[in-house]
Each structure stands twice: as C-alpha cells, then as structure tokens.
DRENDO-1510 file (C-alpha; in Angstrom, 1 decimal, always signed):
<recs>
REC; n; res; u; v; w
REC; 1; MET; -0.1; +0.0; -0.1 .
REC; 2; ALA; +2.8; +2.5; +1.1 .
REC; 3; LEU; +4.9; +1.8; -2.1 .
REC; 4; ALA; +1.5; +2.0; -4.6 .
REC; 5; LEU; +1.0; +5.3; -2.9 .
REC; 6; ALA; +4.6; +6.6; -2.7 .
REC; 7; ASP; +4.4; +5.6; -6.8 .
REC; 8; LYS; +1.0; +7.2; -7.6 .
REC; 9; TYR; +1.9; +10.7; -5.7 .
REC; 10; ASN; +5.8; +11.0; -6.3 .
REC; 11; SER; +5.5; +12.8; -9.6 .
REC; 12; LEU; +3.0; +15.1; -8.2 .
REC; 13; PRO; +4.4; +18.5; -7.9 .
REC; 14; ILE; +4.1; +20.3; -4.7 .
REC; 15; THR; +2.5; +23.2; -6.4 .
REC; 16; GLY; -0.4; +20.9; -6.9 .
REC; 17; CYS; -1.3; +22.3; -3.0 .
REC; 18; PHE; -1.8; +25.8; -4.4 .
REC; 19; THR; -2.7; +25.8; -7.8 .
REC; 20; ASP; -6.4; +26.0; -9.1 .
REC; 21; PRO; -6.1; +23.8; -12.3 .
REC; 22; LEU; -4.9; +20.8; -10.4 .
REC; 23; ARG; -7.8; +21.1; -7.8 .
REC; 24; GLU; -10.1; +21.1; -10.3 .
REC; 25; ASP; -9.0; +19.0; -13.0 .
REC; 26; SER; -6.8; +16.4; -11.4 .
REC; 27; SER; -9.2; +13.3; -10.7 .
REC; 28; ILE; -6.6; +12.3; -8.0 .
REC; 29; LEU; -8.1; +14.4; -5.5 .
REC; 30; ASN; -11.1; +12.3; -5.0 .
REC; 31; ASP; -8.5; +9.8; -4.0 .
REC; 32; PRO; -9.3; +8.9; -0.2 .
REC; 33; CYS; -5.4; +8.8; +0.3 .
REC; 34; ILE; -5.1; +12.2; -0.7 .
REC; 35; ASP; -4.8; +13.8; +2.0 .
REC; 36; LEU; -2.3; +11.4; +3.4 .
REC; 37; ALA; -0.5; +12.4; +0.6 .
REC; 38; ILE; -0.3; +16.0; +0.2 .
REC; 39; ASN; -0.2; +16.6; +3.8 .
REC; 40; SER; +3.0; +14.5; +3.9 .
REC; 41; SER; +5.0; +17.0; +1.8 .
REC; 42; CYS; +3.3; +20.5; +1.4 .
REC; 43; PHE; +0.8; +22.8; +3.3 .
REC; 44; THR; -2.8; +22.6; +2.2 .
REC; 45; VAL; -4.7; +26.1; +1.8 .
REC; 46; PRO; -8.4; +26.8; +0.4 .
REC; 47; PRO; -9.1; +26.5; -3.1 .
REC; 48; GLY; -8.2; +30.0; -4.7 .
REC; 49; ILE; -5.6; +31.0; -2.5 .
REC; 50; GLU; -2.3; +31.3; -4.2 .
REC; 51; PRO; +0.1; +32.3; -1.2 .
REC; 52; ALA; +2.4; +34.5; -3.2 .
REC; 53; GLU; +0.1; +36.6; -4.2 .
REC; 54; PHE; -1.8; +36.8; -1.1 .
REC; 55; VAL; +0.7; +38.1; +1.0 .
REC; 56; LYS; +1.9; +40.6; -1.3 .
REC; 57; PRO; -0.8; +43.6; +0.1 .
REC; 58; PHE; +1.5; +42.8; +3.6 .
REC; 59; THR; +4.6; +42.9; +2.5 .
REC; 60; SER; +4.7; +45.4; -0.6 .
REC; 61; ASP; +6.8; +48.8; +0.4 .
REC; 62; LYS; +3.7; +50.4; -1.5 .
REC; 63; SER; +0.6; +49.1; +0.9 .
REC; 64; ASP; -0.8; +50.5; +3.6 .
REC; 65; MET; -1.5; +47.3; +5.6 .
REC; 66; ARG; +2.3; +46.6; +5.5 .
REC; 67; ILE; +3.2; +44.0; +8.0 .
REC; 68; LYS; +6.3; +45.4; +9.4 .
REC; 69; PHE; +8.3; +42.0; +10.6 .
REC; 70; ALA; +10.6; +43.6; +13.5 .
REC; 71; HIS; +13.5; +40.6; +13.6 .
REC; 72; GLY; +15.7; +40.8; +16.6 .
REC; 73; THR; +18.5; +38.1; +17.8 .
REC; 74; THR; +22.1; +37.4; +17.8 .
REC; 75; THR; +23.7; +34.0; +16.9 .
REC; 76; LEU; +27.1; +33.3; +15.9 .
REC; 77; ALA; +29.6; +30.3; +15.2 .
REC; 78; PHE; +33.2; +30.2; +14.1 .
REC; 79; LYS; +35.7; +27.5; +13.3 .
REC; 80; PHE; +38.7; +27.0; +14.8 .
REC; 81; LYS; +41.4; +24.2; +14.9 .
REC; 82; HIS; +39.4; +22.4; +17.6 .
REC; 83; GLY; +35.8; +22.4; +16.0 .
REC; 84; VAL; +33.0; +24.7; +15.8 .
REC; 85; ILE; +31.5; +26.8; +18.4 .
REC; 86; VAL; +28.1; +27.9; +18.1 .
REC; 87; ALA; +26.7; +30.7; +21.1 .
REC; 88; VAL; +23.2; +32.0; +20.7 .
REC; 89; ASP; +21.0; +34.5; +23.0 .
REC; 90; SER; +17.4; +33.3; +23.8 .
REC; 91; ARG; +15.3; +36.5; +23.8 .
REC; 92; ALA; +12.2; +36.6; +21.4 .
REC; 93; THR; +10.7; +39.8; +20.7 .
REC; 94; ALA; +7.4; +41.1; +19.2 .
REC; 95; GLY; +8.1; +44.5; +18.2 .
REC; 96; SER; +9.0; +46.2; +21.7 .
REC; 97; TYR; +7.3; +43.7; +23.3 .
REC; 98; ILE; +9.8; +40.7; +24.9 .
REC; 99; ALA; +8.0; +37.9; +24.1 .
REC; 100; SER; +10.3; +35.1; +25.8 .
REC; 101; GLN; +13.5; +35.1; +27.5 .
REC; 102; THR; +14.2; +31.1; +27.3 .
REC; 103; VAL; +13.5; +30.6; +23.7 .
REC; 104; LYS; +16.1; +27.8; +22.5 .
REC; 105; LYS; +17.9; +29.3; +19.3 .
REC; 106; VAL; +20.0; +26.1; +18.4 .
REC; 107; ILE; +18.0; +23.4; +16.6 .
REC; 108; GLU; +19.6; +20.1; +17.3 .
REC; 109; ILE; +19.3; +18.3; +13.7 .
REC; 110; ASN; +21.3; +15.3; +14.7 .
REC; 111; PRO; +24.5; +14.3; +16.5 .
REC; 112; TYR; +26.7; +16.0; +14.4 .
REC; 113; LEU; +24.6; +18.8; +12.6 .
REC; 114; LEU; +23.0; +22.2; +14.9 .
REC; 115; GLY; +21.3; +24.6; +13.2 .
REC; 116; THR; +20.7; +28.5; +14.6 .
REC; 117; MET; +17.4; +30.6; +14.5 .
REC; 118; ALA; +17.2; +34.2; +13.3 .
REC; 119; GLY; +14.2; +36.0; +11.7 .
REC; 120; GLY; +10.7; +34.1; +12.6 .
REC; 121; ALA; +11.2; +32.0; +15.4 .
REC; 122; ALA; +8.2; +29.7; +13.3 .
REC; 123; ASP; +9.9; +30.1; +10.2 .
REC; 124; CYS; +13.0; +28.7; +11.3 .
REC; 125; SER; +11.7; +26.2; +14.2 .
REC; 126; TYR; +9.6; +24.4; +11.6 .
REC; 127; TRP; +11.9; +24.4; +8.2 .
REC; 128; GLU; +15.1; +23.0; +10.6 .
REC; 129; ARG; +13.0; +20.2; +11.8 .
REC; 130; GLN; +11.8; +19.6; +8.8 .
REC; 131; LEU; +15.8; +19.6; +7.4 .
REC; 132; ALA; +16.5; +16.8; +10.7 .
REC; 133; PHE; +13.6; +14.4; +8.8 .
REC; 134; GLU; +15.5; +15.1; +5.3 .
REC; 135; CYS; +18.9; +14.1; +6.9 .
REC; 136; ARG; +17.7; +11.2; +8.9 .
REC; 137; MET; +16.0; +10.1; +5.6 .
REC; 138; TYR; +19.3; +10.5; +3.9 .
REC; 139; GLU; +21.1; +8.6; +6.6 .
REC; 140; LEU; +18.7; +5.3; +6.1 .
REC; 141; ARG; +18.9; +5.5; +2.1 .
REC; 142; ASN; +22.4; +5.9; +1.9 .
REC; 143; LYS; +23.8; +4.3; +4.9 .
REC; 144; GLU; +26.2; +7.4; +5.8 .
REC; 145; ARG; +25.6; +10.8; +7.5 .
REC; 146; ILE; +24.5; +13.7; +5.3 .
REC; 147; SER; +27.3; +16.3; +4.7 .
REC; 148; VAL; +27.1; +19.5; +6.1 .
REC; 149; ALA; +27.7; +21.1; +2.8 .
REC; 150; ALA; +24.7; +18.5; +1.5 .
REC; 151; ALA; +22.2; +19.5; +4.6 .
REC; 152; SER; +22.6; +23.3; +3.8 .
REC; 153; LYS; +22.1; +22.7; +0.0 .
REC; 154; LEU; +18.4; +20.7; +1.0 .
REC; 155; LEU; +17.4; +23.2; +3.4 .
REC; 156; GLY; +18.4; +26.0; +1.0 .
REC; 157; ASN; +16.6; +24.2; -1.8 .
REC; 158; MET; +13.3; +23.8; +0.7 .
REC; 159; VAL; +12.8; +27.7; +1.5 .
REC; 160; TYR; +13.8; +28.8; -2.0 .
REC; 161; TYR; +10.7; +27.2; -3.1 .
REC; 162; TYR; +8.7; +29.7; -0.7 .
REC; 163; LYS; +10.5; +32.8; -1.7 .
REC; 164; GLY; +8.2; +35.6; -1.8 .
REC; 165; TYR; +5.4; +34.2; +0.5 .
REC; 166; GLY; +6.5; +35.9; +3.3 .
REC; 167; LEU; +9.1; +33.4; +4.9 .
REC; 168; SER; +11.6; +35.4; +7.3 .
REC; 169; MET; +14.8; +33.0; +8.0 .
REC; 170; GLY; +18.2; +33.2; +8.0 .
REC; 171; THR; +19.9; +30.7; +10.0 .
REC; 172; MET; +23.6; +28.8; +10.2 .
REC; 173; ILE; +24.3; +25.0; +9.6 .
REC; 174; CYS; +27.2; +23.9; +11.7 .
REC; 175; GLY; +28.4; +20.7; +11.8 .
REC; 176; TRP; +31.5; +17.7; +11.4 .
REC; 177; ASP; +31.6; +15.6; +8.4 .
REC; 178; LYS; +34.5; +13.8; +6.6 .
REC; 179; LYS; +35.9; +17.2; +5.6 .
REC; 180; GLY; +36.2; +18.4; +9.0 .
REC; 181; PRO; +33.9; +21.5; +10.5 .
REC; 182; GLY; +31.8; +23.1; +8.1 .
REC; 183; ILE; +29.6; +26.5; +8.7 .
REC; 184; TYR; +27.1; +27.6; +5.9 .
REC; 185; TYR; +24.7; +30.4; +6.1 .
REC; 186; VAL; +21.1; +30.2; +4.6 .
REC; 187; ASP; +18.4; +32.4; +4.6 .
REC; 188; THR; +14.7; +32.7; +2.8 .
REC; 189; ASP; +15.7; +34.2; -0.5 .
REC; 190; GLY; +18.1; +31.0; -1.2 .
REC; 191; ASN; +21.2; +32.5; -0.5 .
REC; 192; ARG; +24.1; +29.7; +0.8 .
REC; 193; PHE; +27.5; +31.2; +1.7 .
REC; 194; THR; +30.2; +29.1; +3.6 .
REC; 195; HIS; +32.9; +30.7; +6.0 .
REC; 196; HIS; +34.8; +30.6; +8.8 .
REC; 197; ILE; +33.3; +32.6; +10.6 .
REC; 198; PHE; +29.3; +34.3; +10.8 .
REC; 199; SER; +27.0; +36.4; +12.8 .
REC; 200; VAL; +23.2; +36.8; +12.3 .
REC; 201; GLY; +20.5; +39.2; +13.9 .
REC; 202; SER; +19.9; +42.4; +15.0 .
REC; 203; GLY; +23.0; +42.3; +17.4 .
REC; 204; SER; +25.7; +40.3; +14.9 .
REC; 205; THR; +27.5; +43.6; +14.3 .
REC; 206; TYR; +28.5; +44.2; +18.1 .
REC; 207; ALA; +28.9; +40.4; +18.2 .
REC; 208; TYR; +31.5; +40.6; +14.9 .
REC; 209; GLY; +33.3; +43.6; +16.8 .
REC; 210; VAL; +34.4; +41.3; +19.5 .
REC; 211; LEU; +35.1; +38.5; +17.5 .
REC; 212; ASP; +37.1; +40.4; +15.0 .
REC; 213; SER; +39.3; +41.8; +17.9 .
REC; 214; SER; +40.3; +38.5; +19.4 .
REC; 215; TYR; +39.6; +35.7; +16.9 .
REC; 216; ASN; +42.4; +33.5; +15.8 .
REC; 217; TRP; +42.4; +30.0; +14.4 .
REC; 218; ASP; +44.7; +28.8; +16.6 .
REC; 219; LEU; +42.5; +29.1; +20.1 .
REC; 220; THR; +42.6; +27.0; +22.9 .
REC; 221; VAL; +39.2; +25.3; +23.3 .
REC; 222; ASP; +38.7; +27.5; +26.4 .
REC; 223; GLU; +39.4; +30.9; +24.7 .
REC; 224; ALA; +37.3; +29.6; +21.9 .
REC; 225; ARG; +34.1; +29.3; +24.2 .
REC; 226; GLU; +34.6; +32.2; +26.1 .
REC; 227; LEU; +35.0; +34.1; +22.7 .
REC; 228; GLY; +31.7; +33.0; +21.4 .
REC; 229; ARG; +29.9; +33.8; +25.6 .
REC; 230; ARG; +31.5; +36.9; +25.6 .
REC; 231; ALA; +30.5; +38.3; +22.1 .
REC; 232; ILE; +27.0; +37.6; +22.6 .
REC; 233; TYR; +27.0; +39.1; +26.0 .
REC; 234; HIS; +28.7; +42.3; +24.2 .
REC; 235; ALA; +25.7; +42.1; +21.6 .
REC; 236; THR; +23.1; +41.6; +24.4 .
REC; 237; HIS; +24.3; +44.7; +26.0 .
REC; 238; ARG; +24.0; +46.8; +23.4 .
REC; 239; ASP; +20.9; +45.6; +21.3 .
REC; 240; ALA; +17.6; +45.6; +22.9 .
REC; 241; TYR; +16.1; +42.6; +21.0 .
REC; 242; SER; +18.8; +40.3; +22.3 .
REC; 243; GLY; +19.3; +39.2; +25.8 .
REC; 244; GLY; +18.2; +36.3; +28.1 .
REC; 245; VAL; +21.2; +33.4; +28.4 .
REC; 246; VAL; +23.9; +32.5; +26.4 .
REC; 247; ASN; +23.5; +29.1; +25.2 .
REC; 248; LEU; +27.2; +28.1; +23.8 .
REC; 249; TYR; +27.7; +24.8; +21.8 .
REC; 250; HIS; +30.9; +23.0; +20.7 .
REC; 251; VAL; +30.6; +20.8; +18.1 .
REC; 252; GLN; +33.9; +18.4; +17.7 .
REC; 253; GLU; +34.7; +15.2; +15.7 .
REC; 254; ASP; +32.5; +13.0; +17.7 .
REC; 255; GLY; +29.5; +15.3; +17.5 .
REC; 256; TRP; +28.5; +18.5; +19.3 .
REC; 257; VAL; +27.9; +19.2; +23.0 .
REC; 258; LYS; +26.3; +21.7; +25.0 .
REC; 259; VAL; +28.6; +23.6; +27.0 .
REC; 260; SER; +26.8; +26.1; +29.2 .
REC; 261; GLN; +23.9; +28.3; +29.6 .
REC; 262; THR; +24.6; +31.6; +31.6 .
REC; 263; ASP; +22.7; +34.2; +32.4 .
REC; 264; VAL; +23.7; +37.7; +30.7 .
REC; 265; LEU; +23.2; +39.3; +34.1 .
REC; 266; LYS; +25.7; +37.2; +35.4 .
REC; 267; LEU; +28.2; +37.3; +32.9 .
REC; 268; HIS; +27.5; +41.4; +33.0 .
REC; 269; TYR; +28.5; +41.7; +36.8 .
REC; 270; GLN; +31.2; +38.9; +35.9 .
REC; 271; TYR; +33.3; +41.1; +33.4 .
REC; 272; LYS; +32.4; +44.2; +34.9 .
REC; 273; GLU; +34.4; +42.8; +37.9 .
REC; 274; GLU; +37.0; +41.4; +35.9 .
REC; 275; LYS; +37.3; +45.1; +34.3 .
REC; 276; GLU; +37.6; +46.8; +37.7 .
REC; 277; THR; +40.2; +44.3; +38.8 .
REC; 278; GLU; +42.6; +45.0; +35.4 .
REC; 279; ASP; +42.3; +48.9; +36.1 .
REC; 280; LEU; +43.9; +48.5; +39.6 .
</recs>
C-alpha cells in the first residue's frame, strides 16, 4: 500500500497544493488517500488561494497594510582548529514587547549537525525540523551521514521554493563531516554561503566587533568558548532585541556538546569585576 501510494503521488509537484487547475482538473483529488499524500509534503490551503499573491498586500512597501516584521536576535558560529563554536542568545521579541527570555535558538538536527534561528521563530523552527527529517531519510537511504554542505543545500532548496511567500529566516548550519568542521549560512532568499565565521541577527554587528578583535584559528578550546560567550554578551548589552541567556555549543569530530547556559546578567557582573580588577 505504501509503495503504491508513493508511486502514485511521487510525481505530483508541490505546487499541486496551491494551484487551481490541479484542484479542479486532477482526478487524484478524489482519492481517499489524497490527504495523507498532500499533507506529508506541503501545506494545504483553501481553493483559489495563491500564497505568493495573498501576502503581497501585506509585504509590499507601497501598501498601507504593510506588516512590519521586527527582527531581533544574536547568533554566531566560527570554526577553529578544535571544531566549531556556536553561541546564541535566548530572547524573543514581538515588536517592542519581550515575548520570551528562554527561547532555544539552536536546533539539534542530529548528533553532528546544529542549526541556528534568526528571523521568524516559527519559520526557523519548522524548516530546520523538516531538515532534520530529510537528513535522517538521507542517512537511512545511503547508510552514511549527510555532509554539512549537503544539509545546507537541502535547506536552501526547500525554502527557496517559498521565496516571496513571506517567510523570514536567516540560519547557520554547523557541523562536522568527512571534510572536517563546516559552517553554512542559508536564508529565505535562497542565499547560501560558507565561511569560517558568521554572526546573524540584529546584534550581529556588536558580536562581529568582539569576534574580529580576538578571533584566530589557533585558539584553545577554553579561549574559543569564552570568545563565543563574550561576543553574545556584548551584543545583548547593546542590542535591546537580544538578551536572556547565552547558550553555547561546541561541535567536535565525535559530535556536538552543549557547553553552558549562562544568564547575561551574571556575565555582566563577572566581566565588570574583571575589568575593575585590571584597572587597579
């Protein structure tokens, strides 16, 4: 039954969930299994609705109904000789309102891959969990782990299909594969870049300032972890849309580990005390 259903609907394009001609003309819509087939691969919407057109009045600069999507976060990742450091804050905002101080902005895709969240929390959370599903399916089919590059390409392809639909996501896919540590930046415009250091979010300029002043490839593990923690702290200190706690991860050859979760208020007084001691 499963194989027959897969063969029958495998060639059905994902646009079939949205376009009117398919809804009106395709005989497969009368099949009792159609809900299972469609819901497993895309979103169903009412007949006559084309999502890209529907959101235009709300996202166009010329519209009086424009929805101003206020973004705010600080995430960073960098490679060094002992792996990848990933550090994020935990504040979620809705405009000027602080909605939460305990958001988990690192998505644990598998034991060797991590994804960060910046932009719309729902978009990042959904698509990175969908990526986790696809990575697991790849592993089952090919009997080996997916590479960091391939995982980022999968995510880029998935969200690019919905370009112009109002999604908001800027994420970093970080991990370790046969080629060693890797970091890729992916966003909802279909951009995909790799580099040794990235910071994403409203507080990223502050984080870059700290990273640029202290980063080098030969950092020790303790130095690298402290650099990631300090960079996020300074971003939260200057950026009102970032705050909460600093969640710090370290990706190594044998997988990632969560190193610490530190309240930024505690870090503030710790660094203040250190600075006063140095001034004496």
